[in-house]
N, C-alpha and C positions, 0 to 999 in steps of 0.2 A: 387160466383164461386164454392160453395160447390158441386153444382150439377155436375160440371165438373169431380170431383174426385170420384163420386159414380157410381157404376155399377148397372144396373137394376137387379131385382131379377130373371127375366127370364133367364139372361145369367148365373147366378149361378146355377140355376136348370138344364140348358142345360149342364153346365160343369159337374155336378154330374152325369147326365145321360151318358155323354161321358165317364167318368171314369168307371162307372158300365159296359158299353158296352165293354170297353177295357179289364176289368177284366174278364168278362164272355167269351169274345172271346179267351183270352189267356188260360183260364181254359179249354175251349172246345178243344183248340188246343193241350194242354198238355195231356188231356185224350185220344185224338184220336191218336196222333203221339208220345206220350211220350215213349211208349214201343219200338217203332221202333227206336227212337233216342238212347235209352239206348242200344239196340242191336248193333247199329252202333258204339258206343263207347266201346263195350265190348272188342275188341282186344286191345285197348289202356289201358283199366283197367288191362287186363291180363299181358300186357307188364310191366306196372308200378308195379304191385304186384310182378312179378318175378324179376324185377330189384331190388326192395326193399329187397326181400328175399335173393338175391345174396349178397347184402352189409351186411345184418344182420348175415347171416349164414357163410360167409367166415371168417376164423380166422383173428383176428385183426392185427397180424403182417403182413399178406399179404396185407391187405387193406392199412395199414400205409406205407408199402414199395411202393405200387403202387402210392399212393398219393404223396409221396416224389419224386418218379421218374418223375411223371408228373410235379411237381413243378419245378424240376431241368430242364427238357426239356423246359418248358415255360419261366422260369426266368433266368436260368444260374447264379443264385445268391446263394451262400452258406448260407448267412444270412436268406434268405427266406426259404430255405430248413430246416435249424435248427429251425426257428420259427414255421414252419409247423409241424415238428416232435414234438416239445415241446407242441404245442397247442393240438394236438390230444392225446398226452399222458395225459395231464391234463383233457381233455374231458372224457377219459376213466376212469381216477382215480376218478373223481367226479360222476361217474355213469350215464353219459349222452350219452354213446356210441350208444345205440340202437336208441334213438331219433335223434341223429346226423346223423346216417346212413339213417333213414327214410327221414329226411330233405334233405340230400345230393341226395337221389334217386329222389325225386320229383323236386328238382332244376335242376338236370342234364337232366331229361326227358323234363321239361318245356323249358329249354334252347335249347335242340335239336329241339323241335317243333317250337320254335320261330325262330331259324335259318333257319329251313327247309321252313317255310312259309314266314318269313320276308325278306330274301335275294331275292327270286324271285319277291316279291312285290316291293322291292326297285329297282331292275333291271327294272321292268315294268314302275315304276315311272320315272326313269332316261331316259327311251326310249321315253316316250310320256308325253307331258305337260298336255294333257287331262286326262290321268290316274292319274297324280300327283294331278291335281285339284280335282279329285274325291276322292282320298284316303286321302289327307291331312286333310279335315274336319273330316273324320272318326277317324283318329289318334288323332286329337285334342279332340274329344269327349272321346275317350278311355283313354286319359291321364288326363282329367279334371273331368270326372264324378266320384263321390264317389264309391269306390269298393262295398259298401253295396248295391248300387242301382242295379248293374248288377248281384249281387249274388242272388237277388230275382228270376228273370226268370230262372237262371241256376238251382237253387235248386228246383223250381217248376217243371222243366222238368226232371231233373236227380236225384232229391232227395239229401240225405246227403251221402257223401262218397268222395273217392279219385278223381274220374273223375271231379266232379263239382269244387273241389278245384284246380285241375290242369288247368281246363279251365279258372277259375278266375285268376290264376297266369299268364297264357299266355296272357289274355286280358290286364292285367296291364303292362306286361313286354315287349310285342312285339313292341310297337312304336319306341323305340330307334334304334333297329336294322334295321327297315324299313327306318327310316329317314336318318340314317348315311350311309346305303348302297346307297341310292339315292344320297346323297351329295357326297360321295366318288367317284362314277362313273361320276357324272357331273363335278367334279373338275379335272378329268384326263386331262393331258396336251394335247391340240389339236395337237401339233406337233407330239406326239407319234401316235395319230390316223391317221394323214396324212401320216406318215411313213408306218403304217400298210396298208393304202389304196394303197400306191405306190407299195407295194409288192403283191397286189392283194388279200388281206385278205377279207373274207366275214364277215358278221355281227357276227356270232358265234365265228369265229377265233379272231376277234377284242375283243369280250366280254371276252372270257376265256383266251386269250393270252396276252391282253394288259390292258383292263379296270379293270377287277377284280384283277389281280396281283398288279397293281398300286394303287388300291383303298383299298387293304387289311388292311393297318394301320387304316384307317377310319372305315372300317367294323368291325375290332376287337375292336375299341373303342365302337361301338354299341353293340357288344357282352358283353363287360365289363358292360355297363350300363344295359343291359337286365338281366344279372346275379344279379346285385345289386338290381334291382327292383323286381326280383323274390324273393330274400331273404327278401325284405321288406314286401312281402305278406304272409310270413310264418305264422305269428300270426293270421292274418285275415282268412287264409285258414283253420286254426285249428277250427274255429267256425263252419265249416260245415263238420267236421269229418275227417280232414286230420291229420294223426299222424305225430309227429315230435317235434322239439324244441318249436314250437309255442303253443302246447297243455299245457305243464307245465306253460308257461308264462300266458296263459289264466286262468289256475287254480289258479295261484298265484295272479292275479288281482282279481278274484272272492272271494278268501279266505284270501287275504291280507298276503300272504306268501312272505315276502321280499327276503329272501335268495334264495328260489326256483326261483323267477322271475329274480333276478340278475344273478344267475349262468347260467340259460338257455338263458337269453338275451345276456350275454357276449359270450356264445357259438355261437350264431347267428352272433354277431359282429366279432368273430374270423374267422368264415367261410367267411364272407364278406371281411375281410381284406386280407385273403389268396387268394381268387379269384381275388380281385382287384389288388393286387400286381403282381400276376403271369401274368394276362392278360395284365396289363399295361407294364410290362417288355417285354413281347412277342411283343406287338405292337410297342414299342420303338425300339426293335431290327429290326423289319421289316421296320420301318421308316428309320433306319440307313442304311440298305441294299439298300433301294430304293434311298436314297440320294447318296450313294457310286456309285450306278449304273449310276446316272446322271453325277457324276463327271468324 
């Protein structure tokens, strides 16, 4: 039975030729269209750079005050506000302020892009089972494929820099917001939709007046998970030239600097905890309002 488990040499040579043809085809594609693709992403690069400069150049008291205000609006918790304030004070005291602002800029831009693309995709999936059947396998691949694999074509097309890192972060972080938007809209009570139909509401009125408001707690859970996954990509994105807290962690791994790695790693954890607590509290408040409305 050994012959059953052996592959002929011809198939191996065909496989090698196939791999070479794929490599050559992609190389030709990148040489032909690479410059055009870079020009397409140029406005995104300018926006990201200006956003990062805004965070870095703005006086730190204003940044801290703005973050504290947003934390209070989102959580309405004095403990979270105090923890946020102390965390950013420690980040500045240990000299990680600029790297933290760079990380904050790319995370916020990536989250904005994921929300802008992910929510419409989730709505389309909820509207059509065929669209859902098409997009779900793509999301499965995006969530399971190692990030280093899709970094290869991104870097070949766009080189090393902020935009490739931002694209890599978005590819890794967008599936939760798409899935949970789809789930939230599909779980909207049919009685509410029937009531909207009885008042003569059209599709868009039902979507923006009934489905999305009732699905917001689930959608915000997707936003929470998207932010968490974007933060998880910070270190990997630093490998292709993205400045931030991931770069010192990468340097610490390369040079065995324990203190540097721990400090910057803990700063990433602090950001993750703050984002997680604020978005969770906001989602719970929205869930409470929705339940109160039902009562």
